[in-house]
C-alpha positions as CSV (number, residue, x, y, z in Angstrom):
1,X,1.3,4.2,-1.0
2,X,3.8,4.3,1.8
3,X,6.2,6.7,0.1
4,X,3.7,9.5,0.1
5,X,2.1,11.2,-2.9
6,X,3.4,10.2,-6.4
7,X,4.0,13.9,-7.1
8,X,5.3,15.4,-3.8
9,X,5.6,19.0,-5.2
10,X,6.5,21.4,-2.5
11,X,8.0,18.9,-0.1
12,X,11.6,18.9,1.2
13,X,13.5,15.9,-0.2
14,X,13.6,13.2,2.4
15,X,16.0,10.2,1.9
16,X,14.2,6.9,1.3
17,X,14.4,4.4,4.1
18,X,14.7,0.6,3.8
19,X,15.7,-2.5,5.7
20,X,19.4,-3.2,6.2
21,X,20.9,-5.8,3.9
22,X,21.2,-8.5,6.6
23,X,17.5,-8.4,7.3
24,X,15.8,-7.2,4.1
25,X,15.5,-10.8,2.7
26,X,13.6,-11.8,5.9
27,X,10.9,-9.1,5.6
28,X,8.0,-9.0,3.1
29,X,8.4,-6.2,0.6
30,X,5.2,-4.4,1.3
31,X,6.7,-3.2,4.6
32,X,9.1,-0.9,2.9
33,X,7.3,-0.2,-0.3
34,X,3.9,1.0,-1.6
35,X,5.1,-0.1,-5.1
36,X,4.4,3.3,-6.5
37,X,6.1,2.4,-9.7
38,X,3.6,-0.4,-10.3
39,X,0.2,1.3,-10.8
40,X,-1.9,-1.9,-11.1
41,X,-2.7,-4.5,-8.5
42,X,-5.1,-7.3,-7.6
43,X,-6.4,-8.2,-4.1
44,X,-7.3,-11.9,-3.9
45,X,-9.2,-12.9,-0.8
46,X,-8.6,-16.7,-0.3
47,X,-10.8,-19.3,1.4
48,X,-9.3,-22.7,2.4
49,X,-11.7,-25.7,2.2
50,X,-10.4,-28.0,4.9
51,X,-12.7,-30.9,4.2
52,X,-10.9,-34.1,3.3
53,X,-7.4,-32.5,3.4
54,X,-4.9,-35.3,4.3
55,X,-2.4,-34.8,7.2
56,X,0.8,-33.3,5.9
57,X,-0.9,-31.5,3.0
58,X,-2.7,-28.7,4.8
59,X,-0.2,-26.1,3.4
60,X,0.4,-27.8,0.0
61,X,-1.5,-24.9,-1.6
62,X,0.9,-22.4,-0.1
63,X,3.8,-24.3,-1.6
64,X,2.0,-24.4,-5.0
65,X,1.4,-20.6,-4.7
66,X,5.1,-20.0,-4.2
67,X,5.7,-21.9,-7.5
68,X,3.6,-19.5,-9.6
69,X,3.7,-16.3,-7.4
70,X,6.8,-16.2,-5.1
71,X,6.2,-13.8,-2.2
72,X,8.5,-10.8,-2.4
73,X,11.0,-9.8,0.2
74,X,12.1,-6.3,1.1
75,X,15.3,-6.3,-1.1
76,X,13.0,-4.9,-3.7
77,X,14.5,-6.9,-6.6
78,X,11.3,-8.5,-7.8
79,X,9.7,-6.7,-10.8
80,X,6.3,-8.2,-10.2
81,X,5.9,-8.4,-6.4
82,X,3.4,-10.3,-4.3
83,X,2.4,-10.2,-0.6
84,X,0.4,-12.5,1.6
85,X,-1.2,-12.2,5.0
86,X,-3.4,-14.5,7.1
87,X,-6.4,-14.2,9.3
88,X,-6.7,-16.1,12.6
89,X,-9.0,-18.6,11.0
90,X,-6.5,-18.9,8.1
91,X,-3.7,-19.9,10.5
92,X,-6.1,-22.2,12.2
93,X,-6.9,-23.8,8.8
94,X,-3.2,-24.4,8.3
95,X,-3.3,-26.2,11.7
96,X,-0.8,-24.0,13.4
97,X,-0.4,-25.4,16.9
98,X,-3.1,-24.2,19.3
99,X,-0.6,-23.1,21.9
100,X,1.1,-20.9,19.2
101,X,-2.3,-19.4,18.1
102,X,-2.8,-18.3,21.7
103,X,0.4,-16.3,21.7
104,X,-0.9,-13.8,19.0
105,X,-2.3,-10.5,20.2
106,X,-5.8,-10.3,21.5
107,X,-7.3,-8.2,18.7
108,X,-5.9,-10.6,16.1
109,X,-7.2,-13.6,18.0
110,X,-10.7,-12.1,18.5
111,X,-11.1,-10.7,15.0
112,X,-12.5,-7.4,13.8
113,X,-16.1,-8.6,14.3
114,X,-15.8,-9.3,18.0
115,X,-18.5,-7.2,19.7
116,X,-16.2,-4.9,21.7
117,X,-14.0,-4.3,18.6
118,X,-17.0,-3.5,16.5
119,X,-18.1,-0.9,19.0
120,X,-14.6,0.7,19.2
121,X,-14.5,0.9,15.4
122,X,-17.9,2.4,15.1
123,X,-19.3,-0.5,13.0
124,X,-22.0,-1.9,15.3
125,X,-24.0,-0.8,18.3
126,X,-26.6,-2.7,20.4
127,X,-26.7,-5.5,17.9
128,X,-27.3,-3.3,14.8
129,X,-24.9,-2.3,12.1
130,X,-24.0,1.4,11.9
131,X,-24.9,3.6,9.0
132,X,-21.2,3.6,8.1
133,X,-21.5,-0.1,7.2
134,X,-23.2,-1.2,3.9
135,X,-26.8,-2.4,4.2
136,X,-27.0,-5.9,5.6
137,X,-23.6,-5.8,7.2
138,X,-20.1,-6.5,5.8
139,X,-19.8,-9.2,3.1
140,X,-16.5,-10.7,4.3
141,X,-14.4,-11.2,7.4
142,X,-12.2,-13.9,8.9
143,X,-15.4,-15.2,10.7
144,X,-13.4,-15.8,13.8
145,X,-15.5,-17.9,16.2
146,X,-16.5,-16.7,19.6
147,X,-14.4,-18.2,22.4
148,X,-14.0,-18.1,26.1
149,X,-17.6,-17.3,27.0
150,X,-18.3,-16.3,30.5
151,X,-18.9,-19.5,32.4
152,X,-21.4,-17.7,34.7
153,X,-23.4,-16.8,31.6
154,X,-26.4,-18.6,30.1
155,X,-26.4,-22.4,30.4
156,X,-29.2,-23.1,28.0
157,X,-27.7,-24.2,24.6
158,X,-30.0,-21.9,22.6
159,X,-29.1,-18.9,24.9
160,X,-25.4,-19.8,24.5
161,X,-25.6,-19.9,20.8
162,X,-27.4,-16.6,20.7
163,X,-24.7,-15.2,22.9
164,X,-22.1,-16.4,20.5
165,X,-23.9,-14.8,17.5
166,X,-24.1,-11.5,19.3
167,X,-20.4,-11.7,20.2
168,X,-19.2,-12.5,16.6
169,X,-21.6,-11.6,13.8
170,X,-21.0,-13.9,10.8
171,X,-20.4,-12.6,7.3
172,X,-21.3,-14.4,4.0
173,X,-17.7,-14.8,3.0
174,X,-14.9,-16.3,5.2
175,X,-11.4,-15.0,4.3
176,X,-8.4,-17.0,5.4
177,X,-5.7,-15.1,3.5
178,X,-5.2,-12.0,1.4
179,X,-2.8,-12.2,-1.6
180,X,-1.8,-8.9,-3.2
181,X,-0.2,-8.8,-6.7
182,X,1.4,-5.7,-8.2
183,X,2.4,-5.0,-11.8
184,X,3.1,-2.3,-14.4
185,X,0.3,-3.5,-16.7
186,X,-3.4,-4.0,-15.9
187,X,-3.6,-7.0,-18.2
188,X,-0.5,-8.6,-16.8
189,X,-1.7,-8.5,-13.2
190,X,-5.1,-9.9,-14.2
191,X,-3.4,-12.8,-16.0
192,X,-1.3,-13.5,-12.8
193,X,-4.5,-13.6,-10.8
194,X,-5.9,-16.2,-13.2
195,X,-2.8,-18.3,-12.8
196,X,-3.1,-18.2,-9.0
197,X,-6.7,-19.3,-9.3
198,X,-5.8,-22.3,-11.5
199,X,-2.8,-23.3,-9.2
200,X,-4.9,-23.2,-6.0
201,X,-8.1,-24.8,-7.2
202,X,-6.8,-28.5,-7.0
203,X,-6.0,-27.8,-3.3
204,X,-9.5,-26.6,-2.4
205,X,-8.4,-23.0,-2.0
206,X,-10.7,-20.5,-3.8
207,X,-10.7,-16.8,-4.5
208,X,-14.0,-15.7,-2.8
209,X,-13.5,-12.1,-3.5
210,X,-11.3,-10.2,-6.1
211,X,-10.7,-6.5,-6.2
212,X,-8.7,-4.9,-9.1
213,X,-6.7,-2.1,-7.5
214,X,-4.8,0.9,-8.9
215,X,-3.1,4.1,-7.8
216,X,-5.5,6.3,-9.8
217,X,-2.9,8.8,-10.9
218,X,-4.3,12.1,-12.1
219,X,-2.1,15.0,-13.1
220,X,0.9,13.1,-11.6
221,X,-0.8,12.6,-8.2
222,X,-2.3,9.5,-6.7
223,X,-5.8,10.5,-5.8
224,X,-8.7,8.8,-4.1
225,X,-12.2,8.9,-5.7
226,X,-13.3,12.2,-4.1
227,X,-10.3,13.8,-5.9
228,X,-7.8,14.4,-3.2
229,X,-4.1,13.3,-3.0
230,X,-3.8,10.1,-1.1
231,X,-1.0,8.6,1.1
232,X,0.5,12.0,2.0
233,X,1.3,11.8,5.7
234,X,3.3,8.7,6.6
235,X,5.4,7.8,9.6
236,X,9.1,7.6,9.1
237,X,10.8,4.7,11.0
238,X,14.2,4.8,12.6
239,X,16.3,2.5,14.6
240,X,17.4,-1.1,13.9
241,X,17.0,-2.5,11.3
242,X,16.2,0.8,9.4
243,X,18.8,2.4,7.1
244,X,18.8,5.0,4.4
245,X,19.6,4.5,0.8
246,X,23.2,5.3,1.4
247,X,23.4,2.7,4.2
248,X,23.5,5.3,7.0
249,X,21.3,5.1,10.1
250,X,18.5,7.7,10.1
251,X,18.0,10.0,13.0
252,X,14.5,10.5,14.3
253,X,12.4,12.7,11.9
254,X,11.2,15.6,14.0
255,X,7.6,15.5,12.7
256,X,7.0,11.9,11.7
257,X,9.6,9.7,13.3
258,X,8.6,6.4,14.9
259,X,10.7,3.6,16.2
260,X,10.9,0.5,13.9
261,X,9.0,-1.5,16.4
262,X,5.9,0.4,15.6
263,X,5.9,-1.3,12.2
264,X,7.9,-4.5,12.7
265,X,7.4,-7.1,15.4
266,X,10.5,-7.9,17.5
267,X,12.1,-4.4,17.6
268,X,11.9,-1.5,20.0
269,X,8.6,0.3,19.9
270,X,7.4,3.8,21.1
271,X,7.4,2.5,24.7
272,X,11.1,1.3,24.4
273,X,9.9,-2.2,24.6
274,X,10.3,-5.1,22.2
275,X,7.2,-5.2,20.1
276,X,5.7,-8.6,21.1
277,X,4.8,-11.2,18.5
278,X,3.7,-14.9,18.5
279,X,5.9,-17.7,19.8
280,X,6.6,-21.1,18.5
281,X,7.9,-24.0,20.7
282,X,11.4,-25.3,19.9
283,X,10.0,-28.8,19.8
284,X,8.1,-28.2,16.6
285,X,11.2,-28.8,14.5
286,X,11.0,-25.3,13.0
287,X,14.6,-24.3,13.7
288,X,15.5,-25.1,10.1
289,X,13.5,-22.2,8.8
290,X,15.8,-19.4,10.0
291,X,13.4,-18.6,12.8
292,X,15.4,-17.0,15.7
293,X,15.1,-18.0,19.3
294,X,13.2,-15.5,21.4
295,X,15.7,-13.5,23.6
296,X,13.3,-13.6,26.6
297,X,11.8,-17.1,26.1
298,X,14.7,-19.5,25.5
299,X,12.5,-22.5,24.7
300,X,10.6,-20.7,22.0
301,X,11.3,-19.4,18.5
302,X,10.2,-15.8,17.6
303,X,7.5,-16.5,15.0
304,X,6.6,-12.8,14.8
305,X,10.1,-11.3,14.3
306,X,10.2,-9.2,11.1
307,X,6.5,-9.6,10.6
308,X,3.6,-7.2,11.4
309,X,-0.1,-7.0,11.9
310,X,-2.1,-5.8,8.8
311,X,-5.4,-4.1,9.2
312,X,-7.6,-4.3,6.1
313,X,-11.0,-2.5,5.5
314,X,-12.8,-2.4,2.2
315,X,-14.4,1.1,2.2
316,X,-16.9,2.1,-0.5
317,X,-17.0,5.8,-1.4
318,X,-20.3,7.4,-2.5
319,X,-18.9,10.1,-4.7
320,X,-22.2,11.6,-5.9
321,X,-23.6,11.7,-2.4
322,X,-20.4,13.5,-1.2
323,X,-20.7,16.3,-3.8
324,X,-24.5,16.5,-3.4
325,X,-24.2,17.0,0.3
326,X,-21.5,19.6,-0.1
327,X,-23.5,21.4,-2.8
328,X,-26.4,21.7,-0.4
329,X,-24.1,22.8,2.4
330,X,-22.6,25.6,0.2
331,X,-26.0,26.7,-0.9
332,X,-27.2,27.0,2.7
333,X,-24.1,29.1,3.7
334,X,-24.6,31.4,0.8
335,X,-28.3,31.9,1.4
336,X,-27.7,32.6,5.1
337,X,-24.9,35.1,4.4
338,X,-25.4,36.6,1.0
339,X,-23.0,39.5,1.7
340,X,-19.9,37.3,2.0
341,X,-17.8,35.8,-0.8
342,X,-19.8,32.8,-2.1
343,X,-18.5,29.4,-1.0
344,X,-18.5,26.3,-3.2
345,X,-18.8,22.6,-2.6
346,X,-15.1,22.4,-3.5
347,X,-14.3,24.9,-0.7
348,X,-16.3,22.8,1.8
349,X,-14.6,19.5,0.5
350,X,-11.2,21.0,1.3
351,X,-12.2,21.7,4.8
352,X,-13.9,18.3,5.3
353,X,-10.6,16.6,4.2
354,X,-8.3,19.3,5.7
355,X,-6.1,19.6,2.5
356,X,-6.1,21.1,-0.9
357,X,-6.7,18.5,-3.6
358,X,-3.0,18.4,-4.3
359,X,-2.2,17.4,-0.7
360,X,-1.1,20.7,0.9
361,X,-2.5,21.3,4.4
362,X,-4.9,24.2,4.7
363,X,-3.6,27.2,6.6
364,X,-5.2,30.5,7.8
365,X,-2.8,32.4,5.5
366,X,-0.8,31.4,2.5
367,X,2.3,32.2,4.4
368,X,2.1,28.9,6.2
369,X,1.5,25.5,4.8
370,X,2.0,26.2,1.1
371,X,5.7,26.5,1.6
372,X,5.9,23.0,3.1
373,X,4.0,20.0,2.1
374,X,3.6,18.0,5.3
375,X,6.3,18.9,7.9
376,X,4.4,21.4,9.9
377,X,2.7,21.6,13.3
378,X,-0.8,22.9,14.0
379,X,0.0,24.6,17.3
380,X,2.2,27.3,15.7
381,X,0.5,27.8,12.4
382,X,-3.2,27.1,13.1
383,X,-4.0,26.6,16.8
384,X,-7.7,27.4,16.5
385,X,-8.4,25.6,13.3
386,X,-9.1,28.7,11.2
387,X,-7.3,27.1,8.3
388,X,-7.5,23.3,8.8
389,X,-10.7,22.8,10.8
390,X,-10.2,21.1,14.2
391,X,-12.5,18.2,13.2
392,X,-11.3,17.7,9.6
393,X,-10.3,14.2,8.6
394,X,-6.6,14.8,8.4
395,X,-6.5,16.7,11.7
396,X,-8.4,13.9,13.5
397,X,-6.3,11.1,11.9
398,X,-3.0,12.8,13.0
399,X,-3.4,15.7,15.4
400,X,0.3,16.3,15.6
401,X,0.8,19.0,18.2
402,X,-2.6,20.5,17.7
403,X,-4.0,19.2,21.0
404,X,-1.4,21.0,23.0
405,X,-2.8,23.6,25.6
406,X,0.4,25.7,25.4
407,X,3.7,26.0,23.5
408,X,5.7,24.3,26.2
409,X,3.7,21.1,25.9
410,X,3.5,21.1,22.0
411,X,6.7,18.9,21.6
412,X,5.4,16.2,24.0
413,X,1.9,16.2,22.4
414,X,3.6,15.7,19.0
415,X,5.5,12.7,20.4
416,X,2.3,11.4,21.9
417,X,0.5,11.6,18.6
418,X,3.3,9.8,16.9
419,X,2.9,6.9,19.4
420,X,-0.3,6.1,17.5
421,X,0.9,6.2,13.9
422,X,0.1,3.5,11.3
423,X,1.9,2.8,8.0
424,X,-0.7,2.9,5.2
425,X,-0.4,0.6,2.1
426,X,-3.9,0.9,0.6
427,X,-5.1,1.4,-2.9
428,X,-8.3,2.3,-4.8
429,X,-10.7,0.0,-6.5
430,X,-13.4,0.8,-9.0
431,X,-13.2,2.9,-12.2
432,X,-13.1,6.7,-11.9
433,X,-16.6,8.3,-12.1
434,X,-17.3,10.3,-15.3
435,X,-19.5,12.9,-13.6
436,X,-18.9,13.1,-9.8
437,X,-22.4,14.4,-9.3
438,X,-24.2,11.7,-11.2
439,X,-24.7,8.2,-9.7
440,X,-23.5,5.6,-12.2
441,X,-24.2,2.8,-9.6
442,X,-20.6,1.5,-9.9
443,X,-18.8,0.3,-6.7
444,X,-15.7,2.2,-6.0
445,X,-13.6,3.0,-3.0
446,X,-10.5,2.3,-1.0
447,X,-9.0,-0.9,0.1
448,X,-7.6,0.5,3.3
449,X,-4.4,-1.4,4.4
450,X,-2.2,-0.4,7.2
451,X,0.7,-2.0,9.2
452,X,1.2,-1.7,12.9
453,X,2.5,-3.9,15.7
454,X,0.0,-2.9,18.4
455,X,-3.5,-2.9,16.9
456,X,-5.1,-1.4,20.1
457,X,-2.7,1.4,20.6
458,X,-2.3,2.3,17.0
459,X,-5.2,1.6,14.6
460,X,-8.0,1.2,17.1
461,X,-6.9,4.2,19.1
462,X,-6.9,6.4,16.0
463,X,-10.3,5.1,15.0
464,X,-12.0,5.4,18.4
465,X,-10.2,8.2,20.2
466,X,-9.6,10.6,17.3
467,X,-11.8,9.7,14.2
468,X,-15.0,8.9,16.0
469,X,-14.6,10.9,19.2
470,X,-17.6,13.2,19.4
471,X,-15.7,15.5,21.8
472,X,-12.4,15.6,19.9
473,X,-10.4,18.7,20.7
474,X,-13.0,21.1,22.0
475,X,-15.8,20.1,19.6
476,X,-19.2,18.8,20.7
477,X,-21.2,16.0,19.2
478,X,-19.2,15.7,16.0
479,X,-17.3,12.9,14.4
480,X,-15.1,12.7,11.3
481,X,-16.9,14.5,8.5
482,X,-15.4,12.3,5.8
483,X,-15.6,8.7,7.1
484,X,-17.9,9.1,10.1
485,X,-21.7,8.9,10.4
486,X,-23.9,11.8,9.3
487,X,-23.9,14.9,11.5
488,X,-22.7,18.4,12.0
489,X,-19.3,19.8,11.1
490,X,-17.8,23.0,12.4
491,X,-15.8,25.4,10.3
492,X,-14.3,28.2,12.3
493,X,-13.8,31.6,10.7
494,X,-12.9,34.9,12.2
495,X,-14.9,36.1,14.1
496,X,-17.7,33.5,13.4
497,X,-18.0,29.8,13.0
498,X,-20.2,27.9,10.5
499,X,-21.8,24.5,11.2
500,X,-22.8,22.4,8.1
501,X,-24.5,19.0,8.0
502,X,-22.6,16.3,6.3
503,X,-23.9,12.9,5.3
504,X,-22.4,9.4,5.3
505,X,-20.0,9.2,2.4
506,X,-17.9,6.1,3.2
507,X,-19.2,2.7,4.2
508,X,-17.5,-0.5,5.3
509,X,-18.0,-3.6,3.0
510,X,-15.7,-5.9,4.8
511,X,-12.6,-6.0,7.0
512,X,-10.4,-8.1,9.2
513,X,-7.1,-8.2,11.1
514,X,-4.3,-10.1,9.4
515,X,-0.9,-11.4,10.3
516,X,1.9,-10.5,7.9
517,X,4.5,-13.2,8.4
518,X,8.2,-12.8,7.8
519,X,9.8,-14.8,5.0
520,X,11.1,-17.5,7.5
521,X,7.7,-17.6,9.2
522,X,6.1,-18.0,5.8
523,X,8.4,-20.9,5.0
524,X,7.5,-22.6,8.2
525,X,3.7,-22.1,7.5
526,X,4.3,-23.7,4.1
527,X,5.7,-26.8,5.8
528,X,2.6,-27.6,7.8
């Protein structure tokens, strides 16, 4: 939900941003819209069976898909939009030229299940899945094969195969593409998913996983299953090709401004460089698809221009365990300090997340954050985490200027934090729980989706350096209390601090890095 909460009460009115008219037809619609007016969606994970596919018909399924579900551009004129993105193995299945595949970024080429990436993301250590992953390991990924093994490594075939398995753990389902459908009616989007299945089946393309998604709007606010407002703090892009609703060019937002190249490939990024994307040789005959020549590589077309990299992680939420753990934590605090005002699980939950359920940031006094919804800094209002705890989820995910050692460095620390922002486009899956403290054994959670142009500097940095860093800020041996593994969580109060134990509430069920092509790039892929 990229526009922020459905009910942004208390916020200052910020003009909506979009892509300028000369470019909006070249960009997929999901880049500029979370489709908040369309509460229902379906996520269709596609697998391409390449056996027996004749030359020249590898992408016939993609053309058939466009017949029943045209992919939506960013002009936002489609009442029932659709989005598609591809894994590395998906592009390989389309027989994208090998020399083009090699021009994609390393994280995308290696896949989310490569051993180093698994460690950075906190998913797997020393050959074992973390407690923040469902039992048995993820059920789906792109199953990117291990490549470029060290030639000085084992020469025995069995040892080499074992090395490959350790480098890239395989999951039961291989996902080649993700198709997202959005609609006003739950039944309508389900029928569209059925039409897609019927259209793709003759081409050997199957839906190996299907997740019904929704915004889960309660009291006018889009909430995740723990009950908190979702999609609140989003980066605000500026610079070419970004414009406002009135056609004017936006200035840099002082709190959340990021260059367009942080979201779209081919534009200036936070380092004032052109965000690099994949290249396509001129001799492929692809010039007819409106692909532009790369300005620095005259013999190549810019296949990445107006596209992005999409990070997808299926995260299951254990709602009863969340509230049970916090009930126990509140009981321990009250028993230890019977003279203080009793705390509740809800009070602890707000500090784990770092917000009130309606989305307002916590603050030591009500003179701070309640007057503004999101455009505030931690250094001035809450430098010691007496309101929003230093290790809370929202403070780790976006520290703003809260890591500054002094007032003079606060602006530069804010700019530094914004160099790692991601644009979120996720939605919830699973029905709401009737009683949040009673396990109904239903699967529910968040299909986390974000867009960024530098997976290492943006998504992976946030996950490794902020979310899972056990020494984040001046904490010791703590990780994110909401999406991290079980462990201690410090809540500072004046003059004391309280440390409560929190459990594992969120587990990974599948994930991968995807390439979100531009509309011209998608047309080229459909010609393969």
